[in-house]
N, C-alpha and C positions, 0 to 999 in steps of 0.2 A: 504494501500499499504505498510506502512511505516513496520509492520508484516511483510510481502508478503518479504521483502527485507532482513530479521533478517533468514528467512527458508530458503530461497536460500543459504546465506551465512553458515548455519548450515550445510547446505546437502552438502557441499563443502568437499571432503579428506582431512583431515589434512595433510597429507604428501606430500603435495605439496607445502606448505608454508615454509618461515623460522620461525626461533625461535619469532622473531616479529609479526608475522602474526599470528603464533600458538597463542599469548597472546590476541592478538585482536580477534582472531576468538572466545577463551574461554571468554573474557570480554561480546562481542556481544552476546554470547550462554547465559550468567551469564542475561544480560539484559531483553533478550527474555523470560525467566524463570519466571523474577520477573515481566513482562508486563502481561504474562500468568496466575499467582498468583491472580494479583492485580484486572484483568479482573473479574476470577473468584470469587474473594471476594466479589467484587460488585454486580455482577449477584446474586450471592446466597443470598444477603441481600434483594432483592427484591423479591425473589422467595422464595413462603411458600410452604410447601408439605403437603398433606392432606394424608386421607388413610382410606379404609374400611377393612373388615377384613384379606385382601389377596393383596391386591396393594395399594402402595404408588403412587400416581402421583401427578401432576401438569398439567393439561390439561384445556389450555385457548383459548379461540376460538374467532375470530370477526365475527360476526353473524350481516347480513342485510338484510331486506325486505320490501317489498313495499306494499300498499293498492292495490287492484285491478284497473287498467286502471291507475294506477300511479295517484290517484286523491288525491287533497288536502284536506283530511277527520280528519286526526287529528289536529282538532283546535278546539275553544272554549272548553275547557275543558276536551275534550276526549284525548289528547296528558296527562293531568296531571292524568287523570282515570289511561289511559294505564299504565304509569310507575307503577302505586299502583298494577295491576293488574299483571304485569309482574313480580315484586318483591314477590307477595306472590304466584304465581302461581311456579316461580324456587324454592322457600324454600319447596314448597310442594313435591319435589323430589331431594332435596338435593342437587342442584346446587345455585352458586351463581352470580348474576350479580355483575360485578364489574364497569364498568362505562356503562353509558346509554344516548344516545341521541334520540331524539322522535321528528322529524320534521316534519312538515305537509306532507311531502311525504314518505321519507323513515326513517326504525326504526334502529339502531345502536346499537349494545351490544358486550359488550367484558363480556364474561360468562365463568367461570369455573365448567365442571361437571364430575360425576364420569365416567370413560374409560368403564364399565360396562352398565352403562343405556346410552350411545350414545349421540352425539349430535343430532342426526337426530330426534331419538325421543323427546329430549327437546326442540328442534324447533316445533314439531308437537303439543307438549303439549302447548307451550305459546302459539302460535299461535291458536289453536283450544279455549283455555280457553279464551283469549283476546277478540275473536270474539264473541264468545257467550256471555259474558258478557257486552261486551261493545253494541252489537245489541239490546240486552233486556233493559240496561239502556238510550242508545239513539236512540230510534226509526229513526230520521231522515235518519239514515247509511241506513236503511234496504231499504229505497226508491231512495238511492240515488246509490247504486251499489248492486249488486245479491249476492255477498260474501264480506267480508272484506278485505281479505287479497289473494294476487296471490300464487298461489302452489309453484312457484322458492324462490327460496333465495340465499343469496352467504354465505358461511362460507370459514374461511382461520385460519389456527393455528397460535398462538402467544406463542413463545418460545424459548428452549434451543438454540445456533446457535453449529456449528459441533466446532468452536474455543471453547467455554467453556468446550465440552467435554475433550478435551486433557489432560492426565494428566500428573504431573511435569515431569514423567518420559520420555513420550512420547517428551517432551521439549527439552531432552537434546541431 
Protein backbone atom coordinates (compact mmCIF):
# COMPACT_ATOMS: atom_id res chain seq x y z
CA UNK A 1 0.00 0.00 0.00
CA UNK A 2 2.86 2.35 0.78
CA UNK A 3 4.29 1.91 -2.71
CA UNK A 4 0.85 2.26 -4.31
CA UNK A 5 0.61 5.79 -2.91
CA UNK A 6 3.92 6.62 -4.59
CA UNK A 7 2.66 5.23 -7.88
CA UNK A 8 -0.53 7.30 -7.72
CA UNK A 9 1.44 10.47 -6.98
CA UNK A 10 3.94 9.69 -9.73
CA UNK A 11 1.18 9.33 -12.33
CA UNK A 12 -0.37 12.73 -11.62
CA UNK A 13 0.55 15.40 -14.17
CA UNK A 14 3.25 17.77 -12.88
CA UNK A 15 1.83 20.92 -14.53
CA UNK A 16 -1.13 20.99 -12.11
CA UNK A 17 1.07 21.67 -9.09
CA UNK A 18 2.96 24.75 -7.92
CA UNK A 19 6.72 24.92 -7.50
CA UNK A 20 6.64 23.48 -3.96
CA UNK A 21 4.36 20.65 -5.08
CA UNK A 22 6.70 19.88 -7.97
CA UNK A 23 9.59 19.63 -5.49
CA UNK A 24 7.54 17.20 -3.37
CA UNK A 25 6.60 15.23 -6.48
CA UNK A 26 10.26 14.86 -7.50
CA UNK A 27 11.27 13.93 -3.96
CA UNK A 28 8.59 11.21 -3.76
CA UNK A 29 9.62 9.96 -7.18
CA UNK A 30 13.24 9.68 -6.00
CA UNK A 31 12.15 7.74 -2.89
CA UNK A 32 10.10 5.37 -5.05
CA UNK A 33 13.09 4.79 -7.31
CA UNK A 34 15.36 4.09 -4.33
CA UNK A 35 12.83 1.65 -2.84
CA UNK A 36 12.54 -0.14 -6.18
CA UNK A 37 16.30 -0.47 -6.49
CA UNK A 38 16.63 -1.67 -2.89
CA UNK A 39 13.89 -4.28 -3.38
CA UNK A 40 15.48 -5.51 -6.62
CA UNK A 41 18.90 -5.76 -4.97
CA UNK A 42 17.48 -7.77 -2.05
CA UNK A 43 15.54 -10.14 -4.32
CA UNK A 44 18.48 -10.69 -6.66
CA UNK A 45 20.70 -11.62 -3.74
CA UNK A 46 18.26 -14.44 -2.95
CA UNK A 47 17.88 -15.51 -6.57
CA UNK A 48 20.49 -17.59 -8.29
CA UNK A 49 20.24 -18.38 -11.95
CA UNK A 50 21.15 -21.63 -13.63
CA UNK A 51 21.72 -22.28 -17.29
CA UNK A 52 21.88 -25.04 -19.81
CA UNK A 53 23.09 -24.63 -23.38
CA UNK A 54 20.49 -22.06 -24.45
CA UNK A 55 18.36 -21.06 -21.43
CA UNK A 56 19.15 -19.08 -18.30
CA UNK A 57 16.49 -19.84 -15.72
CA UNK A 58 15.28 -19.77 -12.15
CA UNK A 59 12.17 -21.98 -12.12
CA UNK A 60 11.18 -22.84 -8.57
CA UNK A 61 8.02 -24.73 -7.72
CA UNK A 62 6.19 -25.71 -4.56
CA UNK A 63 4.98 -29.29 -5.07
CA UNK A 64 2.67 -31.27 -2.77
CA UNK A 65 1.37 -34.81 -3.10
CA UNK A 66 -0.17 -37.40 -0.79
CA UNK A 67 -0.21 -41.18 -0.40
CA UNK A 68 -3.16 -43.09 -1.78
CA UNK A 69 -6.31 -42.62 0.33
CA UNK A 70 -4.30 -40.14 2.44
CA UNK A 71 -3.09 -42.99 4.61
CA UNK A 72 -0.40 -42.22 7.19
CA UNK A 73 2.24 -44.53 5.71
CA UNK A 74 5.24 -42.19 5.75
CA UNK A 75 6.31 -43.30 9.23
CA UNK A 76 8.74 -45.74 10.87
CA UNK A 77 11.76 -44.96 8.72
CA UNK A 78 9.85 -44.64 5.45
CA UNK A 79 9.99 -40.85 5.72
CA UNK A 80 13.78 -40.76 6.13
CA UNK A 81 14.32 -43.21 3.28
CA UNK A 82 11.91 -41.20 1.09
CA UNK A 83 14.00 -38.06 1.60
CA UNK A 84 17.14 -39.83 0.39
CA UNK A 85 15.35 -41.36 -2.61
CA UNK A 86 13.85 -38.01 -3.65
CA UNK A 87 17.23 -36.24 -3.42
CA UNK A 88 18.88 -38.95 -5.53
CA UNK A 89 16.06 -39.04 -8.09
CA UNK A 90 16.09 -35.25 -8.48
CA UNK A 91 19.87 -35.23 -8.93
CA UNK A 92 19.55 -37.87 -11.70
CA UNK A 93 17.58 -35.47 -13.88
CA UNK A 94 19.44 -32.29 -12.91
CA UNK A 95 16.80 -30.85 -10.60
CA UNK A 96 17.51 -29.42 -7.15
CA UNK A 97 15.36 -29.95 -4.09
CA UNK A 98 15.79 -26.75 -2.08
CA UNK A 99 13.44 -27.60 0.81
CA UNK A 100 11.65 -30.82 1.72
CA UNK A 101 9.08 -31.69 4.37
CA UNK A 102 7.81 -35.26 4.66
CA UNK A 103 4.90 -35.66 7.06
CA UNK A 104 2.89 -38.84 7.74
CA UNK A 105 0.41 -37.81 5.06
CA UNK A 106 1.64 -35.14 2.57
CA UNK A 107 5.02 -34.51 0.98
CA UNK A 108 6.03 -30.86 0.40
CA UNK A 109 8.92 -29.92 -1.87
CA UNK A 110 10.45 -26.67 -3.01
CA UNK A 111 12.21 -27.71 -6.18
CA UNK A 112 14.07 -26.02 -9.03
CA UNK A 113 13.95 -27.70 -12.42
CA UNK A 114 15.09 -26.93 -15.96
CA UNK A 115 12.10 -25.50 -17.87
CA UNK A 116 12.93 -27.68 -20.87
CA UNK A 117 12.62 -30.80 -18.70
CA UNK A 118 9.38 -29.64 -17.10
CA UNK A 119 7.82 -29.91 -13.69
CA UNK A 120 5.33 -32.61 -14.70
CA UNK A 121 8.11 -34.92 -15.89
CA UNK A 122 10.02 -34.31 -12.67
CA UNK A 123 7.02 -35.07 -10.44
CA UNK A 124 6.25 -38.27 -12.40
CA UNK A 125 9.90 -39.31 -12.07
CA UNK A 126 10.04 -38.58 -8.33
CA UNK A 127 6.77 -40.32 -7.55
CA UNK A 128 7.54 -43.33 -9.75
CA UNK A 129 11.08 -43.91 -8.48
CA UNK A 130 10.13 -43.42 -4.82
CA UNK A 131 7.11 -45.70 -5.07
CA UNK A 132 9.08 -48.48 -6.75
CA UNK A 133 11.96 -48.38 -4.26
CA UNK A 134 9.89 -47.89 -1.10
CA UNK A 135 7.48 -50.70 -1.93
CA UNK A 136 10.38 -53.07 -2.53
CA UNK A 137 12.21 -52.07 0.69
CA UNK A 138 9.09 -51.90 2.90
CA UNK A 139 6.81 -54.83 1.91
CA UNK A 140 4.09 -53.79 4.37
CA UNK A 141 3.35 -50.83 2.06
CA UNK A 142 2.08 -53.26 -0.60
CA UNK A 143 -0.46 -54.76 1.79
CA UNK A 144 -1.76 -51.40 3.12
CA UNK A 145 -2.51 -49.66 -0.19
CA UNK A 146 -2.68 -50.75 -3.87
CA UNK A 147 -0.31 -47.99 -5.02
CA UNK A 148 1.78 -45.66 -2.92
CA UNK A 149 0.85 -42.27 -4.41
CA UNK A 150 -2.33 -40.69 -5.74
CA UNK A 151 -2.37 -39.53 -9.36
CA UNK A 152 -2.90 -35.94 -8.25
CA UNK A 153 -0.45 -33.34 -7.06
CA UNK A 154 -0.36 -29.60 -6.42
CA UNK A 155 2.14 -27.25 -8.09
CA UNK A 156 2.61 -23.53 -7.55
CA UNK A 157 5.33 -21.30 -8.95
CA UNK A 158 7.60 -19.41 -6.59
CA UNK A 159 9.46 -16.43 -7.97
CA UNK A 160 9.69 -12.91 -9.26
CA UNK A 161 6.93 -10.38 -8.71
CA UNK A 162 5.94 -7.77 -11.28
CA UNK A 163 7.29 -5.02 -9.03
CA UNK A 164 10.77 -6.57 -9.26
CA UNK A 165 10.66 -6.55 -13.06
CA UNK A 166 10.27 -2.77 -13.25
CA UNK A 167 13.37 -1.04 -14.47
CA UNK A 168 14.66 2.23 -13.03
CA UNK A 169 13.62 4.06 -16.21
CA UNK A 170 10.00 2.95 -15.69
CA UNK A 171 10.15 4.09 -12.07
CA UNK A 172 10.75 7.71 -13.08
